[in-house]
TORMARPA-69414 format. One line per 2 residues: number of its first residue (from 1); for each residue x, y, z of N, C-alpha, C. Coordinates in nm, 2 decimals. Each point is the difference from the previous one (the first is absolute). Layout:
REM TORMARPA-69414
NUM> X/Y/Z/X/Y/Z/X/Y/Z | ...
This chain:
REM TORMARPA-69414
1> 0.08/-0.12/0.00/-0.08/0.12/0.00/0.09/0.12/0.00 | -0.03/0.10/-0.09/0.08/0.12/-0.01/-0.03/0.09/0.12
3> 0.09/0.10/0.01/-0.01/0.10/0.11/-0.13/0.08/-0.01 | -0.04/0.03/-0.13/-0.12/0.08/-0.03/-0.12/-0.08/0.05
5> 0.00/-0.13/-0.03/-0.12/-0.09/0.04/-0.01/0.00/0.15 | 0.12/-0.01/0.07/-0.01/0.00/0.15/-0.06/0.12/0.05
7> 0.04/0.12/-0.05/-0.05/0.12/0.05/-0.14/0.03/-0.03 | -0.06/-0.07/-0.10/-0.14/0.02/-0.03/-0.09/-0.08/0.09
9> 0.06/-0.10/0.07/-0.09/-0.08/0.09/-0.04/0.08/0.12 | -0.12/-0.02/0.06/-0.04/0.07/0.11/0.07/-0.05/0.13
11> 0.02/0.10/0.09/0.07/-0.04/0.13/-0.11/-0.02/0.10 | 0.01/-0.11/0.07/-0.10/-0.04/0.10/0.08/0.00/0.14
13> -0.05/0.08/0.09/0.06/0.01/0.13/-0.10/-0.06/0.11 | 0.05/-0.10/0.07/-0.08/-0.07/0.10/0.04/0.05/0.14
15> -0.09/0.04/0.08/0.02/0.06/0.13/-0.08/-0.08/0.10 | 0.04/0.00/0.13/-0.08/-0.07/0.10/-0.13/0.07/0.04
17> -0.02/0.12/-0.05/-0.12/0.08/0.03/-0.13/-0.06/-0.06 | -0.10/-0.03/0.08/-0.12/-0.06/-0.05/-0.08/0.10/-0.09
19> -0.03/-0.04/-0.12/-0.06/0.08/-0.10/-0.15/0.03/0.04 | -0.05/-0.08/0.09/-0.14/0.02/0.04/-0.01/0.13/0.09
21> 0.11/0.05/0.05/0.00/0.12/0.08/-0.02/0.12/-0.09 | 0.02/-0.01/-0.12/-0.02/0.11/-0.10/-0.10/-0.04/-0.10
23> -0.13/0.02/0.03/-0.11/-0.04/-0.10/0.01/0.06/-0.13 | 0.04/0.13/-0.01/0.01/0.06/-0.13/0.11/-0.07/-0.09
25> 0.11/-0.03/0.06/0.11/-0.07/-0.08/-0.05/-0.14/-0.04 | -0.07/-0.06/0.10/-0.05/-0.14/-0.03/-0.09/0.00/-0.12
27> -0.10/0.09/0.00/-0.10/0.00/-0.10/0.07/0.04/-0.14 | 0.09/0.09/0.01/0.07/0.04/-0.12/0.08/-0.12/-0.06
29> 0.07/-0.08/0.08/0.08/-0.11/-0.04/-0.10/-0.11/-0.05 | -0.11/-0.02/0.07/-0.09/-0.10/-0.04/-0.05/0.03/-0.15
31> -0.04/0.12/-0.02/-0.05/0.04/-0.13/0.11/-0.02/-0.11 | 0.12/0.04/0.03/0.11/-0.01/-0.09/0.03/-0.15/-0.03
33> 0.00/-0.08/0.10/0.03/-0.15/-0.02/-0.11/-0.07/-0.08 | -0.13/0.04/0.03/-0.11/-0.06/-0.07/0.00/0.04/-0.15
35> 0.04/0.12/-0.03/0.00/0.05/-0.14/0.11/-0.07/-0.07 | 0.12/-0.02/0.07/0.11/-0.07/-0.07/-0.03/-0.15/-0.03
37> -0.08/-0.06/0.09/-0.03/-0.14/-0.02/-0.12/-0.04/-0.07 | -0.08/0.10/-0.05/-0.13/-0.03/-0.05/0.01/-0.09/-0.13
39> 0.09/0.04/-0.09/0.01/-0.08/-0.12/0.05/-0.14/0.02 | 0.09/-0.02/0.09/0.05/-0.14/0.03/-0.11/-0.08/0.07
41> -0.08/0.07/0.09/-0.11/-0.07/0.06/-0.10/-0.05/-0.10 | -0.03/0.08/-0.09/-0.10/-0.04/-0.11/0.05/-0.12/-0.08
43> 0.13/0.01/-0.03/0.06/-0.11/-0.08/0.00/-0.13/0.08 | 0.03/0.01/0.13/0.01/-0.12/0.08/-0.14/-0.06/0.02
45> -0.10/0.09/0.02/-0.14/-0.05/0.02/-0.05/-0.07/-0.12 | 0.02/0.06/-0.12/-0.05/-0.05/-0.13/0.07/-0.14/-0.02
47> 0.13/-0.01/0.03/0.07/-0.12/-0.02/-0.05/-0.11/0.09 | -0.02/0.03/0.13/-0.05/-0.10/0.09/-0.14/-0.04/-0.03
49> -0.09/0.09/-0.03/-0.14/-0.04/-0.03/0.00/-0.08/-0.13 | 0.07/0.03/-0.10/0.00/-0.07/-0.12/0.06/-0.14/0.02
51> 0.10/-0.01/0.08/0.06/-0.14/0.03/-0.10/-0.08/0.08 | -0.06/0.06/0.10/-0.09/-0.07/0.08/-0.12/-0.06/-0.07
53> -0.06/0.07/-0.09/-0.12/-0.05/-0.07/0.03/-0.07/-0.13 | 0.12/0.02/-0.06/0.04/-0.07/-0.12/0.03/-0.14/0.03
55> 0.06/-0.03/0.12/0.04/-0.14/0.04/-0.11/-0.07/0.07 | -0.12/0.05/0.01/-0.11/-0.06/0.06/-0.11/-0.04/-0.10
57> -0.05/-0.12/0.02/-0.10/-0.05/-0.09/-0.14/0.06/0.03 | -0.03/0.03/0.13/-0.12/0.06/0.03/0.00/0.15/0.00
59> 0.12/0.06/-0.01/0.02/0.14/-0.02/-0.07/0.08/0.11 | -0.09/0.09/-0.05/-0.07/0.10/0.09/-0.10/-0.07/0.09
61> -0.04/-0.13/-0.03/-0.09/-0.07/0.08/0.04/-0.01/0.14 | 0.14/0.00/0.02/0.05/-0.02/0.14/-0.04/0.12/0.09
63> -0.04/0.11/-0.06/-0.04/0.11/0.08/-0.12/-0.02/0.09 | -0.08/-0.10/-0.04/-0.12/-0.03/0.08/-0.02/-0.14/0.03
65> 0.10/-0.09/-0.04/-0.02/-0.14/0.04/0.01/-0.02/0.15 | 0.10/0.06/0.06/0.01/-0.01/0.15/-0.13/0.05/0.07
67> -0.05/0.12/-0.03/-0.12/0.04/0.07/-0.12/-0.08/-0.03 | 0.00/-0.06/-0.13/-0.11/-0.08/-0.04/0.00/-0.13/0.08
69> 0.12/-0.06/0.02/0.01/-0.13/0.08/-0.04/0.03/0.14 | 0.05/0.11/0.06/-0.04/0.04/0.14/-0.15/0.01/0.01
71> -0.06/0.07/-0.09/-0.14/0.02/0.00/-0.08/-0.13/0.00 | 0.04/-0.09/-0.09/-0.07/-0.13/-0.01/0.02/-0.08/0.12
73> 0.12/0.01/0.06/0.02/-0.08/0.13/-0.09/0.05/0.11 | -0.01/0.14/0.02/-0.08/0.05/0.11/-0.15/-0.02/-0.03
75> -0.04/0.01/-0.12/-0.14/-0.02/-0.04/-0.04/-0.15/0.03 | 0.09/-0.09/-0.03/-0.02/-0.14/0.02/-0.01/-0.03/0.15
77> 0.09/0.06/0.08/0.00/-0.03/0.14/-0.12/0.06/0.07 | -0.05/0.12/-0.05/-0.11/0.06/0.05/-0.13/-0.08/-0.03
79> -0.01/-0.05/-0.12/-0.12/-0.08/-0.04/0.00/-0.13/0.07 | 0.12/-0.06/0.03/0.01/-0.13/0.06/-0.02/0.01/0.15
81> 0.00/0.13/0.06/-0.02/0.01/0.14/0.13/-0.01/0.08 | 0.11/-0.01/-0.07/0.13/-0.01/0.07/0.03/0.13/0.07
83> -0.02/0.11/-0.06/0.01/0.13/0.07/-0.13/0.07/-0.01 | -0.03/0.08/0.10/-0.12/0.08/0.01/0.03/0.15/-0.03
85> -0.04/0.05/-0.11/0.03/0.14/-0.04/-0.13/0.08/0.02 | 0.02/0.12/0.05/-0.11/0.09/0.02/-0.06/0.04/-0.14
87> -0.13/0.03/0.00/-0.06/0.04/-0.12/0.06/0.13/-0.05 | 0.03/0.01/-0.13/0.05/0.12/-0.06/-0.10/0.07/-0.09
89> 0.02/0.13/-0.03/-0.09/0.08/-0.07/0.01/-0.02/-0.16 | 0.07/-0.10/-0.04/0.02/-0.03/-0.14/0.02/-0.15/-0.01
91> -0.01/-0.06/-0.11/0.03/-0.14/-0.02/0.14/-0.04/0.06 | 0.00/-0.10/0.08/0.13/-0.03/0.07/0.12/-0.03/-0.09
93> -0.02/-0.06/-0.12/0.11/-0.02/-0.09/0.06/0.14/-0.04 | -0.09/0.10/-0.03/0.05/0.13/-0.03/0.08/0.06/0.11
95> -0.05/-0.02/0.12/0.06/0.06/0.12/0.14/-0.05/0.02 | 0.01/-0.14/-0.01/0.14/-0.06/0.02/0.09/0.04/-0.12
97> -0.05/-0.01/-0.12/0.08/0.03/-0.12/0.06/0.14/0.00 | -0.09/0.10/0.03/0.05/0.14/0.01/0.10/0.02/0.11
99> -0.03/-0.06/0.12/0.09/0.02/0.11/0.13/-0.07/-0.03 | 0.00/-0.12/-0.06/0.13/-0.07/-0.02/0.08/0.08/-0.11
101> -0.07/0.05/-0.10/0.08/0.08/-0.10/0.06/0.12/0.06 | -0.07/0.07/0.08/0.05/0.12/0.06/0.12/-0.03/0.09
103> -0.01/-0.11/0.08/0.11/-0.05/0.09/0.12/-0.04/-0.09 | -0.02/-0.06/-0.11/0.11/-0.04/-0.08/0.08/0.12/-0.06
105> -0.08/0.11/-0.03/0.07/0.12/-0.04/0.09/0.05/0.11 | -0.05/0.00/0.13/0.08/0.05/0.11/0.12/-0.09/0.02
107> -0.01/-0.13/0.00/0.11/-0.09/0.02/0.11/0.01/-0.12 | -0.05/0.02/-0.12/0.10/0.02/-0.11/0.07/0.13/0.02
109> -0.06/0.11/0.05/0.07/0.12/0.03/0.10/-0.01/0.11 | -0.03/-0.08/0.10/0.09/-0.02/0.11/0.12/-0.08/-0.05
111> -0.01/-0.10/-0.07/0.11/-0.09/-0.04/0.08/0.06/-0.12 | -0.06/0.09/-0.08/0.07/0.05/-0.12/0.13/0.06/0.02
113> 0.02/0.10/0.10/0.14/0.05/0.02/0.10/-0.10/0.03 | -0.03/-0.09/0.09/0.10/-0.10/0.04/0.03/-0.10/-0.12
115> -0.10/-0.04/-0.07/0.02/-0.09/-0.12/0.08/0.07/-0.10 | -0.02/0.13/-0.03/0.07/0.07/-0.10/0.15/0.02/0.04
117> 0.03/0.03/0.12/0.13/0.02/0.05/0.08/-0.14/0.00 | -0.07/-0.10/0.04/0.07/-0.13/0.01/0.03/-0.05/-0.14
119> -0.09/0.02/-0.10/0.02/-0.05/-0.13/0.11/0.08/-0.07 | 0.03/0.12/0.05/0.10/0.09/-0.07/0.13/0.01/0.08
121> 0.03/-0.09/0.09/0.12/0.01/0.08/0.12/0.01/-0.08 | 0.02/-0.08/-0.10/0.12/0.00/-0.08/0.01/0.13/-0.07
123> -0.11/0.06/-0.05/0.01/0.13/-0.07/0.03/0.11/0.10 | -0.05/-0.01/0.12/0.03/0.10/0.10/0.15/0.01/0.03
125> 0.06/-0.12/0.01/0.14/-0.01/0.04/0.09/0.04/-0.11 | -0.03/-0.03/-0.12/0.09/0.03/-0.12/-0.02/0.13/-0.07
127> -0.12/0.06/0.01/-0.03/0.12/-0.08/-0.03/0.11/0.09 | 0.03/0.12/-0.04/-0.04/0.12/0.07/-0.12/0.07/-0.07
129> -0.11/-0.01/0.07/-0.13/0.05/-0.06/-0.09/0.05/0.11 | -0.10/0.08/-0.02/-0.09/0.04/0.11/-0.07/-0.12/0.05
131> 0.02/-0.03/0.13/-0.07/-0.11/0.06/-0.15/0.01/0.01 | -0.04/0.13/0.00/-0.15/0.02/0.00/-0.07/-0.06/-0.12
133> 0.08/-0.02/-0.11/-0.06/-0.06/-0.12/-0.06/-0.14/0.03 | 0.07/-0.07/0.09/-0.05/-0.14/0.04/-0.14/0.01/0.07
135> -0.01/0.10/0.09/-0.13/0.01/0.07/-0.11/0.05/-0.09 | 0.04/0.09/-0.09/-0.10/0.05/-0.09/-0.05/-0.11/-0.10
137> 0.10/-0.08/-0.04/-0.04/-0.11/-0.09/-0.10/-0.10/0.07 | 0.03/-0.02/0.13/-0.09/-0.09/0.08/-0.14/0.06/0.01
139> -0.01/0.14/0.02/-0.13/0.06/0.01/-0.07/0.00/-0.14 | 0.07/0.02/-0.11/-0.06/-0.01/-0.13/-0.06/-0.14/-0.02
141> 0.07/-0.10/0.04/-0.05/-0.14/-0.02/-0.13/-0.02/0.08 | 0.00/0.05/0.12/-0.12/-0.01/0.09/-0.11/0.08/-0.07
143> 0.02/0.12/-0.05/-0.10/0.07/-0.06/-0.06/-0.07/-0.13 | 0.09/-0.06/-0.07/-0.05/-0.08/-0.11/-0.09/-0.12/0.04
145> 0.04/-0.06/0.11/-0.08/-0.11/0.06/-0.14/0.06/0.05 | 0.00/0.12/0.05/-0.12/0.06/0.05/-0.10/0.02/-0.12
147> 0.06/0.05/-0.11/-0.08/0.02/-0.12/-0.07/-0.13/-0.05 | 0.08/-0.11/0.00/-0.05/-0.13/-0.04/-0.11/-0.04/0.09
149> 0.02/0.01/0.13/-0.10/-0.05/0.10/-0.12/0.09/0.00 | 0.01/0.13/-0.03/-0.12/0.08/-0.01/-0.08/-0.03/-0.12
151> 0.07/-0.04/-0.11/-0.07/-0.04/-0.12/-0.08/-0.13/0.02 | 0.04/-0.07/0.10/-0.07/-0.13/0.03/-0.11/0.02/0.11
153> 0.03/0.09/0.10/-0.09/0.02/0.11/-0.13/0.06/-0.04 | 0.00/0.11/-0.08/-0.12/0.07/-0.04/-0.10/-0.09/-0.08
155> 0.05/-0.08/-0.10/-0.10/-0.09/-0.06/-0.06/-0.10/0.09 | 0.09/-0.05/0.09/-0.06/-0.11/0.09/-0.11/0.06/0.09
157> 0.02/0.13/0.05/-0.10/0.06/0.08/-0.13/0.02/-0.08 | 0.01/0.05/-0.12/-0.11/0.01/-0.09/-0.07/-0.13/-0.03
159> 0.08/-0.10/-0.02/-0.05/-0.14/-0.03/-0.10/-0.05/0.10 | 0.03/0.03/0.13/-0.09/-0.04/0.11/-0.11/0.09/0.03
161> -0.03/0.09/-0.10/-0.11/0.09/0.02/0.01/0.12/0.09 | 0.13/0.03/0.04/0.02/0.11/0.09/0.03/0.12/-0.08
163> -0.07/0.11/0.03/0.02/0.12/-0.08/0.07/0.11/0.09 | 0.12/0.03/-0.03/0.08/0.10/0.07/-0.07/0.13/0.00
165> 0.02/0.09/0.10/-0.05/0.13/0.00/0.11/0.10/-0.03 | -0.03/0.13/0.03/0.10/0.10/-0.02/0.13/-0.02/0.07
167> 0.00/-0.08/0.11/0.12/-0.03/0.07/0.11/-0.07/-0.08 | -0.04/-0.06/-0.11/0.09/-0.07/-0.08/0.11/0.09/-0.05
169> -0.03/0.13/-0.01/0.10/0.10/-0.04/0.11/0.02/0.10 | -0.03/-0.04/0.12/0.10/0.01/0.11/0.08/-0.13/0.01
171> -0.04/-0.11/-0.07/0.07/-0.12/0.01/0.15/0.01/-0.03 | 0.04/0.07/-0.11/0.15/0.02/-0.02/0.07/0.05/0.11
173> -0.06/0.08/0.09/0.07/0.05/0.12/0.03/-0.11/0.10 | -0.10/-0.09/0.01/0.03/-0.12/0.09/0.11/-0.08/-0.06
175> 0.01/-0.02/-0.13/0.11/-0.08/-0.06/0.13/0.07/0.03 | 0.00/0.13/-0.02/0.12/0.08/0.02/0.05/-0.01/0.15
177> -0.10/0.00/0.09/0.04/-0.01/0.14/0.06/-0.13/0.03 | -0.06/-0.11/-0.06/0.06/-0.13/0.02/0.15/-0.01/-0.05
179> 0.02/0.06/-0.12/0.14/0.00/-0.06/0.09/0.08/0.09 | -0.04/0.12/0.04/0.09/0.09/0.08/0.03/-0.07/0.14
181> -0.10/-0.05/0.07/0.03/-0.06/0.13/0.08/-0.12/-0.02 | -0.03/-0.09/-0.09/0.08/-0.12/-0.02/0.14/0.03/-0.04
183> 0.02/0.09/-0.09/0.14/0.03/-0.04/0.08/0.07/0.11 | -0.07/0.08/0.08/0.07/0.06/0.12/0.05/-0.11/0.10
185> -0.09/-0.10/0.02/0.04/-0.11/0.09/0.11/-0.07/-0.06 | 0.00/-0.03/-0.13/0.10/-0.07/-0.07/0.14/0.07/0.01
187> -0.01/0.13/-0.02/0.13/0.08/0.01/0.06/-0.01/0.13 | -0.08/0.00/0.11/0.06/-0.02/0.13/0.06/-0.13/0.03
189> -0.04/-0.10/-0.08/0.05/-0.14/0.02/0.12/-0.03/-0.09 | 0.03/0.09/-0.10/0.11/-0.03/-0.09/0.13/-0.01/0.07
191> 0.05/0.09/0.09/0.13/-0.02/0.06/0.02/-0.13/0.07 | -0.10/-0.03/0.08/0.01/-0.13/0.08/-0.01/-0.12/-0.09
193> -0.09/0.01/-0.10/-0.02/-0.11/-0.10/0.13/-0.02/-0.08 | 0.08/0.10/-0.03/0.12/-0.01/-0.07/0.10/-0.08/0.08
195> 0.01/0.03/0.13/0.09/-0.07/0.08/-0.04/-0.14/0.04 | -0.12/-0.02/0.02/-0.05/-0.13/0.05/-0.12/-0.05/-0.10
197> 0.03/-0.11/-0.07/-0.10/-0.05/-0.09/-0.12/-0.06/0.07 | 0.01/-0.01/0.13/-0.12/-0.05/0.07/-0.12/0.09/-0.01
199> 0.03/0.13/-0.02/-0.11/0.09/-0.01/-0.09/-0.03/-0.12 | 0.06/-0.04/-0.11/-0.07/-0.04/-0.12/-0.09/-0.12/0.02
201> 0.03/-0.08/0.10/-0.08/-0.12/0.03/-0.11/0.04/0.10 | 0.03/0.09/0.09/-0.09/0.04/0.11/-0.11/0.08/-0.05
203> 0.03/0.09/-0.10/-0.10/0.10/-0.04/-0.13/-0.07/-0.06 | 0.02/-0.10/-0.09/-0.13/-0.07/-0.05/-0.08/-0.06/0.11
205> 0.07/-0.06/0.10/-0.08/-0.06/0.11/-0.06/0.10/0.08 | 0.07/0.11/0.03/-0.06/0.11/0.08/-0.12/0.06/-0.07
207> 0.00/0.02/-0.13/-0.11/0.06/-0.07/-0.12/-0.10/-0.01 | 0.03/-0.13/-0.01/-0.11/-0.09/0.00/-0.07/-0.01/0.14
209> 0.08/0.01/0.11/-0.06/0.01/0.13/-0.08/0.13/0.02 | 0.06/0.11/-0.05/-0.06/0.13/0.02/-0.13/0.00/-0.08
211> -0.01/-0.07/-0.11/-0.12/0.00/-0.08/-0.12/-0.05/0.09 | 0.02/-0.09/0.09/-0.11/-0.05/0.08/-0.03/0.09/0.12
213> 0.08/0.11/0.02/-0.03/0.10/0.10/-0.05/0.12/-0.07 | -0.04/-0.01/-0.13/-0.05/0.11/-0.08/-0.13/-0.06/-0.07
215> -0.11/0.08/0.00/-0.12/-0.05/-0.06/0.01/-0.02/-0.15 | 0.08/-0.10/-0.05/0.02/-0.02/-0.14/-0.10/-0.11/-0.04
217> -0.02/-0.11/0.07/-0.09/-0.10/-0.04/-0.12/-0.01/0.09 | -0.01/0.09/0.10/-0.12/0.00/0.09/-0.04/0.14/0.03
219> -0.12/0.02/0.03/-0.05/0.14/0.03/0.05/0.05/0.13 | 0.01/0.13/0.01/0.04/0.07/0.12/-0.10/-0.02/0.11
221> 0.04/-0.07/0.11/-0.10/-0.02/0.11/-0.04/0.14/0.06 | -0.12/0.00/0.05/-0.06/0.12/0.06/0.04/0.02/0.15
223> 0.03/-0.11/0.07/0.03/0.01/0.14/0.10/-0.11/0.04 | 0.05/0.01/0.12/0.09/-0.11/0.05/0.14/0.03/-0.01
225> 0.08/-0.09/0.05/0.15/0.02/0.00/0.06/0.01/-0.14 | -0.05/-0.09/-0.09/0.05/0.00/-0.13/-0.03/0.13/-0.07
227> -0.12/0.05/0.02/-0.04/0.13/-0.06/0.10/0.11/0.04 | 0.03/0.00/0.13/0.09/0.11/0.05/0.14/-0.02/-0.06
229> 0.04/-0.13/-0.01/0.14/-0.03/-0.06/0.00/0.05/-0.15 | -0.10/-0.03/-0.07/0.00/0.03/-0.14/-0.01/0.15/-0.02
231> -0.07/0.07/0.09/-0.01/0.15/-0.02/0.13/0.06/0.04 | 0.08/-0.06/0.08/0.13/0.05/0.03/0.11/-0.03/-0.11
233> -0.04/-0.09/-0.09/0.09/-0.04/-0.11/-0.01/0.11/-0.11 | 0.11/0.07/-0.03/0.00/0.11/-0.10/-0.03/-0.05/-0.14
235> 0.02/-0.13/-0.02/-0.03/-0.05/-0.14/-0.15/-0.03/-0.02 | -0.07/0.00/0.11/-0.15/-0.03/-0.02/-0.06/0.11/-0.09
237> 0.03/0.12/0.02/-0.07/0.11/-0.07/0.04/-0.01/-0.15 | 0.12/-0.04/-0.03/0.04/-0.02/-0.14/-0.08/-0.10/-0.07
239> -0.02/-0.11/0.06/-0.08/-0.11/-0.07/-0.15/0.03/0.00 | -0.05/0.03/0.12/-0.14/0.02/0.01/-0.05/0.12/-0.08
241> 0.07/0.11/0.00/-0.05/0.12/-0.07/0.03/-0.02/-0.15 | 0.11/-0.07/-0.04/0.02/-0.03/-0.14/-0.11/-0.09/-0.06
243> -0.04/-0.10/0.08/-0.11/-0.09/-0.05/-0.13/0.08/-0.01 | -0.03/0.09/0.10/-0.12/0.07/0.00/-0.01/0.10/-0.12
245> 0.11/0.06/-0.03/0.01/0.10/-0.11/-0.02/-0.08/-0.13 | 0.05/-0.12/-0.01/-0.01/-0.07/-0.13/-0.14/-0.06/-0.02
247> -0.07/-0.04/0.11/-0.13/-0.07/-0.02/-0.11/0.09/0.03 | 0.02/0.13/0.05/-0.11/0.09/0.03/-0.07/-0.04/0.12
249> 0.06/-0.07/0.09/-0.07/-0.05/0.13/0.05/0.10/0.11 | -0.08/0.10/0.02/0.03/0.10/0.10/0.00/-0.06/0.14
251> -0.08/-0.10/0.02/-0.01/-0.06/0.14/0.13/-0.08/0.03 | 0.09/-0.02/-0.09/0.12/-0.07/0.03/0.11/0.09/0.04
253> -0.03/0.13/0.00/0.11/0.10/0.03/0.04/-0.02/0.15 | 0.12/0.04/0.03/0.05/-0.02/0.14/-0.08/0.09/0.09
255> -0.05/-0.06/0.11/-0.09/0.07/0.09/0.08/0.12/0.07 | -0.08/0.10/0.05/0.06/0.12/0.06/0.08/-0.03/0.12
257> -0.02/-0.12/0.06/0.08/-0.03/0.12/0.15/-0.02/-0.03 | 0.03/-0.03/-0.13/0.14/-0.01/-0.03/0.03/0.09/-0.12
259> -0.06/0.12/0.01/0.02/0.10/-0.11/0.14/0.06/0.01 | 0.08/-0.04/0.10/0.14/0.05/0.01/0.08/-0.06/-0.11
261> -0.04/-0.12/-0.05/0.07/-0.06/-0.12/-0.08/0.02/-0.12 | 0.05/0.07/-0.10/-0.06/0.03/-0.12/0.10/-0.03/-0.11
263> -0.05/-0.03/-0.13/0.10/-0.03/-0.10/0.09/0.12/-0.03 | -0.06/0.12/0.01/0.09/0.12/-0.02/0.10/0.02/0.11
265> -0.04/-0.03/0.12/0.10/0.01/0.11/0.10/-0.11/-0.01 | -0.03/-0.12/-0.04/0.10/-0.11/-0.02/0.09/0.04/-0.11
267> -0.05/0.06/-0.11/0.09/0.03/-0.11/0.09/0.11/0.04 | -0.05/0.10/0.08/0.09/0.11/0.05/0.11/-0.05/0.09
269> -0.04/-0.10/0.08/0.10/-0.06/0.09/0.10/-0.08/-0.08 | -0.04/-0.06/-0.11/0.09/-0.07/-0.09/0.10/0.09/-0.07
271> -0.06/0.12/-0.04/0.09/0.10/-0.07/0.10/0.05/0.10 | -0.04/0.01/0.13/0.09/0.04/0.10/0.13/-0.08/0.02
273> -0.02/-0.13/-0.03/0.12/-0.09/0.01/0.08/0.00/-0.13 | -0.04/0.06/-0.11/0.08/0.00/-0.12/0.13/0.07/0.02
275> 0.00/0.12/0.07/0.13/0.06/0.02/0.10/-0.08/0.08 | -0.06/-0.08/0.10/0.09/-0.08/0.09/0.06/-0.11/-0.09
277> -0.08/-0.06/-0.08/0.05/-0.11/-0.08/0.06/0.04/-0.13 | 0.00/0.13/-0.03/0.05/0.04/-0.13/0.14/-0.04/-0.03
279> 0.09/0.02/0.09/0.14/-0.03/-0.02/0.04/-0.15/0.04 | -0.10/-0.08/0.03/0.03/-0.13/0.05/0.07/-0.09/-0.11
281> -0.05/0.00/-0.12/0.07/-0.08/-0.10/0.15/0.04/-0.02 | 0.03/0.13/0.00/0.13/0.04/-0.01/0.09/-0.04/0.13
283> -0.07/0.02/0.11/0.07/-0.03/0.13/0.04/-0.15/0.01 | -0.08/-0.09/-0.06/0.03/-0.14/0.01/0.10/-0.04/-0.10
285> 0.05/0.09/-0.08/0.09/-0.05/-0.11/0.13/-0.05/0.07 | 0.05/0.06/0.11/0.11/-0.06/0.06/-0.02/-0.14/0.05
287> -0.12/-0.02/0.06/-0.03/-0.14/0.05/0.00/-0.10/-0.12 | -0.05/0.04/-0.11/-0.01/-0.09/-0.12/0.15/-0.04/-0.04
289> 0.09/0.10/0.01/0.13/-0.03/-0.04/0.07/-0.10/0.10 | -0.03/0.02/0.13/0.05/-0.09/0.10/-0.05/-0.14/-0.02
291> -0.13/-0.01/-0.05/-0.05/-0.14/-0.02/0.07/-0.06/-0.12 | 0.04/0.08/-0.10/0.07/-0.06/-0.11/0.14/-0.05/0.04
């Protein structure tokens, strides 16, 4: 490399001072890094999405196979009397299918940052590029999955004779809240997940357990210990309100007793963790090299 090439390279100075103490500098650097990595993020997302569906026989059908299997299982157990589910304001298959699809969006958003960083470890070690591109690529893949699932959800709701109302216009906000909250949680897990692969195994089990503490496949109880527990769960409003906005069932909205949790509030809380997790992919670069 010539002397002229060396002088043209940007100089990066690392200091022990926490960037979180200077919000203006943090926001400025976030915007700059996101702009620098947007083209690479788009190329990575297109490459991964194309490879994922090109090598699959069922292709886009996988977007709803898992929720469909879950719905059939719960409907069968309910009809057989294995489990007793409270009466819902809509056909139970629609209730389970919509809840499972919304929950799958959340879990995909949680696992996307870690999966993207893990799959690109060799690239992170060998190449100098904006690490934010990995996170943005993961978000783009989740958003593509959201579009596919939405294209399936709406026809299914209409097929069962459910007519959405004006609240359907708010449904994209519920989807955005799921993506924001899930990605924020995933960003916080990236540093630990990079050091310890156990995190990648624990997260799917934890989300599966948490699903049964959220009214995904059963209605929100009106009283009792379980009702209190579910109302304290911040994910309850995301699923319940999202389902209500999609199906036009105002009675399914989160009751006023737990109005402290709202999709907008959850999304704002998720956005609040973005600055904290913003520099995480770059910070873990040294750990990745140590592993190599």
